[in-house]
C-alpha positions in Angstrom: -36.2 145.6 -46.1 -34.7 143.7 -49.1 -31.5 143.5 -47.2 -33.2 142.0 -44.2 -35.0 139.4 -46.4 -31.6 138.5 -47.9 -30.2 137.8 -44.5 -33.2 135.7 -43.6 -32.8 133.7 -46.8 -29.1 133.3 -46.3 -29.8 132.0 -42.7 -32.3 129.5 -43.9 -30.0 128.4 -46.6 -27.1 127.9 -44.2 -29.4 126.0 -41.8 -30.2 123.5 -44.6 -26.5 123.1 -45.4 -25.7 122.4 -41.8 -28.6 120.0 -41.5 -27.3 118.0 -44.5 -23.8 117.7 -43.1 -25.1 116.5 -39.8 -27.4 113.9 -41.5 -24.4 112.6 -43.3 -22.3 112.2 -40.2 -25.1 110.5 -38.2 -26.3 107.9 -40.7 -24.4 105.1 -39.0 -25.9 105.8 -35.6 -28.9 104.1 -34.3 -32.4 105.5 -34.6 -32.2 106.9 -31.1 -28.8 108.6 -31.9 -30.2 110.1 -35.0 -33.1 111.7 -33.1 -30.7 113.2 -30.6 -28.5 114.6 -33.4 -31.5 116.2 -35.1 -32.6 117.9 -31.9 -29.1 119.2 -31.4 -29.2 120.6 -34.9 -32.4 122.5 -34.2 -30.7 124.3 -31.3 -27.7 125.2 -33.3 -29.3 126.4 -36.5 -30.3 130.0 -36.9 -33.9 130.1 -38.0 -35.9 132.8 -39.5 -37.9 133.2 -36.3 -34.7 134.5 -34.6 -35.0 137.6 -36.6 -37.8 140.2 -35.8 -38.7 143.6 -36.9 -37.2 145.3 -33.9 -34.6 148.0 -34.1 -32.0 145.4 -33.3 -32.9 143.6 -36.6 -32.6 146.8 -38.6 -29.2 147.4 -37.0 -28.1 143.9 -37.8 -29.3 144.2 -41.4 -27.4 147.4 -41.9 -24.3 145.8 -40.4 -24.6 142.8 -42.7 -25.3 145.1 -45.8 -22.2 147.1 -45.0 -20.0 144.1 -44.6 -18.0 142.9 -47.6 -17.6 139.4 -46.2 -20.2 136.7 -46.2 -21.8 136.1 -42.8 -19.9 133.5 -40.6 -21.9 130.8 -38.9 -20.2 128.6 -36.3 -21.6 125.1 -36.0 -20.7 123.1 -32.9 -20.9 119.4 -33.5 -21.0 117.1 -30.6 -19.3 113.7 -31.3 -20.6 111.0 -29.2 -18.1 108.2 -28.7 -19.5 104.7 -28.5 -17.3 102.3 -26.5 -17.8 98.6 -26.8 -16.5 96.6 -23.9 -15.3 93.2 -25.0 -15.2 90.7 -22.1 -13.3 87.5 -22.6 -14.9 84.7 -20.7 -12.3 82.8 -18.7 -11.6 79.2 -19.6 -13.6 77.1 -17.3 -12.5 73.7 -18.6 -9.9 72.2 -16.3 -6.4 71.7 -17.9 -5.4 68.1 -17.5 -1.7 67.3 -17.8 -1.1 64.0 -19.5 0.4 61.6 -17.1 4.0 60.8 -17.9 4.8 57.1 -17.9 7.9 56.5 -15.8 9.8 53.6 -17.3 10.6 50.8 -15.0 14.2 50.7 -13.8 16.5 48.7 -16.0 17.2 45.2 -14.7 20.8 44.6 -13.4 23.2 43.3 -15.9 23.3 39.6 -16.0 26.3 38.0 -14.5 29.1 36.9 -16.8 28.3 33.5 -18.3 30.3 30.6 -16.8 33.0 29.0 -18.8 31.4 26.6 -21.3 31.5 23.0 -20.2 30.9 19.8 -22.1 28.8 17.0 -20.6 28.8 17.0 -16.8 31.8 19.3 -16.2 31.0 20.8 -12.8 34.2 20.6 -10.9 36.5 21.7 -13.7 39.1 24.4 -12.9 37.3 27.8 -13.2 38.6 30.8 -15.0 41.4 32.6 -13.2 43.6 35.6 -13.7 45.7 35.3 -16.8 49.4 34.5 -16.5 52.2 34.9 -19.0 53.7 32.3 -21.3 56.7 32.1 -19.0 54.4 29.9 -16.9 55.1 27.1 -19.3 58.8 27.0 -18.2 57.6 25.2 -15.0 55.4 22.8 -16.8 55.5 19.3 -18.5 53.1 18.2 -21.2 52.3 14.6 -21.8 50.2 12.9 -24.4 49.7 12.0 -28.0 49.8 14.0 -31.3 47.6 16.8 -29.8 50.3 17.5 -27.2 53.1 17.1 -29.7 51.6 19.9 -31.7 52.2 22.3 -28.9 56.0 22.1 -29.5 55.5 21.8 -33.2 53.7 25.2 -33.3 56.3 26.7 -30.9 53.9 27.2 -28.1 56.1 25.5 -25.5 59.7 24.3 -25.6 60.2 20.8 -27.1 62.2 19.9 -23.9 59.0 20.1 -21.9 56.9 17.9 -24.2 56.6 14.2 -23.7 54.4 12.8 -26.5 54.1 10.3 -29.3 51.9 10.4 -32.4 49.2 7.8 -32.3 49.8 6.9 -28.7 47.0 5.0 -26.9 46.6 4.6 -23.1 47.3 0.9 -23.5 50.9 1.7 -24.4 51.5 4.8 -22.3 53.9 3.2 -19.9 56.0 2.0 -22.8 56.3 5.3 -24.6 56.4 7.9 -21.8 59.4 7.9 -19.4 58.5 9.1 -16.0 62.2 9.5 -15.2 62.6 11.9 -18.1 59.7 13.9 -16.8 61.2 14.0 -13.3 64.5 15.2 -14.7 63.1 18.6 -15.6 61.5 19.0 -12.2 58.1 20.3 -13.3 55.7 22.1 -11.0 52.7 21.5 -13.2 52.0 18.4 -15.3 49.4 18.5 -18.1 48.2 15.3 -19.6 45.9 14.8 -22.7 45.3 11.2 -23.7 42.4 9.1 -25.1 41.7 10.3 -28.7 43.4 7.1 -29.9 41.2 4.5 -28.4 37.9 6.3 -27.9 36.4 4.6 -30.9 37.3 1.0 -30.0 38.3 0.8 -26.3 36.1 0.5 -23.3 36.0 3.6 -21.3 36.5 1.6 -18.1 39.7 0.1 -19.5 41.0 3.5 -20.7 40.4 5.0 -17.2 42.2 2.2 -15.5 45.3 2.7 -17.7 45.1 6.4 -17.2 44.7 6.2 -13.4 47.6 3.7 -13.0 50.0 5.8 -15.0 49.2 9.1 -13.2 49.3 7.4 -9.8 52.8 6.2 -10.6 53.8 9.6 -11.9 52.5 11.3 -8.8 54.5 9.0 -6.6 57.7 9.9 -8.5 57.0 13.7 -8.5 54.8 14.3 -5.5 55.0 18.1 -5.4 53.8 18.5 -9.0 50.2 19.6 -9.7 48.4 17.2 -12.0 46.1 18.6 -14.7 43.9 16.2 -16.7 42.9 17.7 -20.0 39.7 16.8 -21.8 40.3 15.5 -25.4 39.2 17.8 -28.2 36.1 17.3 -30.5 36.3 16.2 -34.1 34.8 17.8 -37.2 31.3 16.9 -38.4 32.9 15.4 -41.5 35.0 13.0 -39.3 31.9 12.0 -37.5 30.4 10.8 -40.7 33.4 8.8 -41.8 34.1 5.3 -40.7 37.9 5.5 -40.5 39.0 2.8 -38.1 35.6 3.1 -36.5 33.3 6.1 -36.3 34.5 8.9 -34.0 31.5 10.7 -32.6 31.5 13.8 -30.4 28.9 12.2 -28.2 31.4 9.4 -27.4 34.1 12.0 -26.8 31.8 13.9 -24.3 31.1 10.6 -22.5 34.8 9.8 -22.2 35.6 13.3 -20.9 32.9 12.9 -18.3 34.8 9.8 -17.1 38.0 11.8 -17.0 36.4 14.4 -14.8 35.2 11.8 -12.4 38.6 10.2 -12.2 40.3 13.6 -11.5 37.9 14.5 -8.8 38.2 11.0 -7.2 41.9 11.3 -7.0 42.4 15.0 -6.1 43.7 16.0 -9.5 42.8 19.1 -11.5 40.6 18.9 -14.6 40.6 21.4 -17.5 37.6 21.4 -19.9 39.6 22.3 -23.0 37.0 20.6 -25.2 34.3 23.2 -24.5 36.7 26.0 -25.2 37.5 24.9 -28.7 34.1 23.6 -29.9 32.3 25.6 -32.6 28.6 26.5 -32.4 27.7 23.1 -33.6 29.8 21.3 -31.0 32.5 20.3 -33.5 36.1 21.0 -34.4 36.5 23.7 -37.1 39.4 24.3 -39.4 40.9 20.9 -39.2 42.5 19.4 -42.3 41.8 15.8 -41.3 38.9 16.3 -38.9 40.9 15.3 -35.8 43.9 17.5 -35.4 43.6 21.2 -34.4 44.8 24.0 -36.6 47.1 26.7 -35.3 44.3 29.1 -34.5 42.7 26.4 -32.2 46.1 25.8 -30.6 46.2 29.5 -29.7 42.8 29.2 -28.1 44.1 26.0 -26.3 47.1 27.9 -25.0 45.1 30.9 -23.8 42.7 28.6 -22.0 45.5 27.0 -20.0 46.9 30.4 -19.1 43.6 31.6 -17.8 42.6 28.5 -15.8 45.2 28.0 -13.2 44.2 26.1 -10.0 44.6 27.8 -6.7 
């Protein structure tokens, strides 16, 4: 009987141990889960009521008493998995792409600027394909010290230059021999005259002298092309001085406009050299006396001629 009571006590003790372990595992569950776990425990535990005073109990008690090992009790624990479904709500806001600004097409490149012209220079010989310096072998150059400088700087041969320092149009027939020009049989004749006289002579008188001389020249050498060259500007310093009268670039521009008209009226070519050698202020730069061109300007003068050949 004592052995049977020991078994009952042991069973009750083990039931309490199992209950404690189950309570520990289920403390995080909800109140409903805890109730289910406790009910499950009651079915698993071996209670004292399971044992009775029948012969089977006696046989079990004897078996337990004879056993040297403690009784083994198997506890089946049911683990309930709790799955939480996480649902990500779809983005309902519309995705708006920023509009891409398309830049307007680039405007076409502006046309090349026309050759600069002084005063009213429409009708001057336009720019042409460049020719080599051998072109000068078929030319004659007539005029004053500006033209004389072309041979002085070695731009053209001295044999093709007919010029005098300080020459004015009033004395051109006395100083320039048309026969000497005819002797070299030029195909192209370039004339620059007027710097000496623009400060004191009437433009109308200058044009009359000029026109008479060129008309005579053309009669003597009818196949030659005639190029009337505009006279160059002076420096700003020379404009401010009163050396034998003030020499103003505004007067020079006025005279060159008369030369252009004369050339167009008579079928001669006109080269606007003045505009090609003016600086940004409309004056001559680099001159030692304010009137005569430096070598750098002569090179510009030469290049202008070689890129402005009439058809």
